[in-house]
N, C-alpha and C positions, 0 to 999 in steps of 0.2 A: 538591459537587460537580459535582454538574448546570451549576448556576451556572458553576462551569470552565469546562469542556467548550464553554456557549453564548459563550465570551469568547473561545474554541483559534480555535470557528468561526467565529466576527468581526471574527478575523484571517485567516482563512486569504478570509473573504470579501473583504476590504481589500484582499491582495494580486492574490485573481481581480480584481475588479475594473480595480482599472491597468497589470495584466503587458502587455507588448505583444504576448509571443507564453504560450502553456498552456502550463505545466510541471510536473507534477508534486509531490505535496505532503515535505520530508524532515521526517517528522514524526520530536518529538523523545522524548527522557522514554519510550524502550522496552529501559529498562530498570527503570523506576519506577511502585511502583501504593503501592494505597489500601488499605485492610480495617480494616469497622470488628468491635470487639470488646466486649464490656461491660463486662471488668475489667483488671486489669493482668496478672491469675497468669500461671501460667507452660501451662497448660492453654489458655489464651484463646491464646499467644503462638504458640507453638504452630501450631497450628491455620491464623491468622493470615497465620503465614509460609505452611504449605504451599497454601493458598487465594489468599496472595498468586504464589508458584508459579506455581503449574498460570495462574495471568492473565498470568506473561511471556510463556513457552511460547504460550500462545494468542495476543500479538500478538505476538510473533515470527516464529511460524511460519504464522498465520493456519488452521488446521487445529487441527479439536474431533477428528483420531482421530491427532493426538500426545498427548493424557489420557492415548491410552490405550493405548501403547507401553509396554512390559514395562517398561523402564528406564528412561523417566523418569517412567513411574510408581512407578517403586521410591525413582527420584530429593525423590519428591512426599514420602518416608514423616519424609525425614531431607534438607529441604533451605541449614541452617546453611551447609555446607559455599560458599555460592554468593551468600548476602545479604553488602556488602558493607559496609549498613549498616539502622538502623532506628531511629523513635525516635516516639515521640506524638504524640499533636496533639488537645485538645477543638474537636472543627471542630460548631459549631452546638450545643455539649448531647453531638454524639457522643462519644466513645472512640473513635478511629484509630491503628492502625497505617500510619507512613509506613514503607516500605521500599526497596531498594536493588539490583537485585543484578547479579552479572558476570555482564557482555555478552558477554564473551568465553569462556566460560566453557560458558553458557548458547545458541550458536551453534553450541560442538563438540561440546553434549550431544544438540542439533538432525541436526549431520551426522552421527555417532555414530550415532541411534535412527530410522539411515535418510525423516530429517522432514524436512520442508520449510523451508527462513531466509527469511523475507519480509522483505528489505535498510528502510534507511530511506526509500528513494526509492521514492515507493505514489501510484499513479490517482488524483488530482481525480475523483469524481461529483457530478454537478448530481444531485440530486433531488427529478422533481413525480409527489407525493404528495396522488394526490386519496384525503380522511379524511373518516369522516360525524360526528356530530357522536348528543348522546343520540336528537332530533327526528325523527330518517335524514335530514339538509339535510349536502349534500356541498361543499367548498371544496377549494383547493388546501394546501397546507401551509407559512406563509411562512417564514422566515426566524424575527421577530419575533413568531410561536406559543409559545405555553406551552401547549397540547393536550395531550394527554398522548402522541398520535402522533409528534409534535415530541421529547417530553424523549424517550421510549424509543426514536427514532432518533438523535437523540445521545445519549443512557448506550451506547449500541449502538459510536457512531462511538469512542468512548472504550476499550472494553473492545479490540475491535478493532485498533484504531488504523488505520480506515481514515476516512483527511477523505473530510466529504460536505460541500456545498454547499445550502443550503435556498434556492427565489427570492425575489426580495425583494416579488411579490407588492406590483409598488409599478403605474401607473400603464402602464407601458410595456410590462406582465408580465400587468396585465387586457386588457390589449386585444387582446397578443396570442393568449394560452394562455386556456381558459376548462374546464371541467372536464371536456364532451364531447368539449375533442379529450384529455384521461391518457382516459376512461371510452373512445371510441374509438379512440385509442392512432393517432392521427393523429402518424405520429413526421415529420415533415418539417415541420408546421406547430410541431412542437418542438423542434426542431434546431434550424430559427430561431429561432427567440425564445430557445435556452441561448446560444449564442452570443457572446454580451455578458460569460460567465460568465466565459470561458478556461478550459475542465475539459478534462478527456481523455476522462471522456463524462459521459455523460445516463443520466439512469433517469427511467423511467414508471411510477406503481405506484397502485393504488387496493387496498383496504380500505374491504366490503361486506358487514355483518350480513345473517344469514339466522336462520333457523329455530334452525338445526343447535350456531351461533356466524360463526362469519369466514368469507368467500370473499376472498380477494385474487392479484391479476395482477400482475408485474412484468416490462417487457421494458429489457435492459441496451445502451446501442448510444455505440463513439466517435466523435468530433468527428469525425472525417474520413470524408467523403460514397462510396460503390465509384464504379467507373468507370463503371456508368449512372445514374451525377448522385443519386442518393439511398440516403437510411442503411439503415444494415441492423442486424439485429438483432444479437450476440454470444452472446444470458441471452436464455430466456423458461420465466416458472414460470407457475402459474398450476392454483393450488390451496385444501383450507382448515385454519385453525385453530379452533381450542375458543376461542381473543379475540384481540384485539387487539396486544397485549402480541407473546403467538405469531406471530402472524401477520409484525410489523415483524420481528420476530430472527431467522426465517429466510428472507426473502425477502434481511434486511442478511449473514449467512450467505451465504445462495447470491452476492450479489454476492459476499462475498469470498474462496468456496471457485475460485468465476473467476478473481481477479486474479493467489489460489497459484498456482497451475496454471500462468498466462503467464510469472509473472515471480520466483517461490519460485523457490531452488533446491534439490533433495534432493540425498543425500550427501553422503563428507569425502574424496573420492578425483580429486585432478585429471584436469578433462577436455583437460589440452592451452595450448598457450600463441597467441598473439594476436597482433601489430603495433598499435597505433593511432597513428596519429600526425592532432595539433593544428594548424591554423595560424591566426596570429589570436594569438599568447604570445606576446607579445613586452618585457612587464611584467613585475615575481617575483612583484607582487601576483598574478596571472592564472594564471601555473605553482604556487605554493599553494594558490590554490581548487581549480584542475581537481584537482590529485591528491590533497586531499581527498576531491572529491565523486568518484574513484573507486575512491577506497581508502574510502569508504560502499559501495564496493555490494557484495548478496551474493555477485557470483557470483565479484568480485574476488580469487584467494588470494592473492596478488603481484606488487608493482610493483618496474616498474623502468626509470628510464629510457636508452635505446638511446643518442639523439641530441639535437642539439637549434642545430637551424644558420638563418636568416632567416626568425625567428620564426614556425617549423611546428619543436613540439615530437614528438619520437617516444614513445611505452613497447612495452614488451615486458612485455606481461597473465600474468600463469598464471592461468588461468577454474580453477570447482567446474562453473563448464557449459559448454553450448556456444558458439559463439561468434551462432550464430540468435538464445541466452537472452540474452544479450548486449548485441546491437544491440534487441529490444523493448526490454531495460532501457534503451540510453539517448536509441531516440528519444521514451518518458518525458520529457526533461529537452530543454526548447524554448531555452535554450544552449544543443544543440548541433545540425548541422546538416551531415545526411550528403554527405561529396562526390564524384569521381570517381575514384580514381583515376587518378593523372601517366600521360601514353601513357610517358614516358619512365624505366617505372619496372625496376629491378631486383631480383628473388624477393633474399629472406630466406628462410636456409633450416635447419630446425627439426635436431637431429642427435639420432638415437634412440639412446636408452642401451641400445649394448652392452657382457656379462659376456667374460672374456675364452675366445680359445678362441673365438664365437662369426665369424661368416662376413661383413665389411665391409658394412655395409646404407650404401646412397644418402642422403640427408637429404633430407626432408622441408619441400617449401618451405609457411613461413606464411601462413596468412592474414592479406593486410593491410588493414584500413579502415581510410577518411578522412572528419577530420572540420571544419566549423567553427568557433569559441571564442567564444562571444557572451554572456562573465561578466562 
């Protein structure tokens, strides 16, 4: 499993290094998971399906609290109706149950329980982790590392569906960044060194042992600089843990929780409609790619083409969340460039639902957002 995770991270790194513009990773296999078992007995299978269901809930919500929800916990005891298929595999001598779930039903269950739904489009995070070995020597964990810290990071990344990169720590990185930069939280220096990786966020983290356990600190930064010209953290924590495994798990959970609060959507009621116009969509292949992307967003409840003219296509989108949340989600994708509205714009209107006998109400104008598609 860890070798598989390492390979996936390597693919993310390869794409991140050549992409002209950073954009979030489209996380695959959010419906699939594997659980180790001791035998093919029914009891072992039932336990594996329950554990697999819980892993899928965590991967699609990003929330540990979702597992405690009464509706979801009750389904965990009888998940068979949500399982699309399962099968056994011998993986290096360990018997595994590979399973896939009905992702539509999983998302519907999360919405019904008022839990977050985290779409497949997720931020890519570069993690600069200052680790400490048994002799107390500190070093930055590289992409090629096989240390406990590296393996724990990749394992937690796979469990949460949280795409991460580790720095190459080649000559360029080694000249630009040292242990003291991470330890001292010199964000501007690390921000400059992070630019080559084209990620959405970067994190500086360190773990250090003491007599009672492990102390750790974490700071998360967006790729954008502030109006003052400096990078500003969006998340900072400094805590203690019983061991390194727990410390890394808590840091990864904190990063996931931040992204869920910003990019996931909770609830099943529609929050309204918005018009989205995209320029530079003149080919059928571009339109298909764009529609596939829009439909993959957790915020999208429904999608209807409104018009298409002179290479510009407009969709009416029914939302689970707010327009602001949609803009945050769209800002993750480097194929989209937001544009100003045309000066000669004629507003579109949304007619409110009316019951018989109610007084006629004026139609409310729909918010209209404009983007250029660079897919």
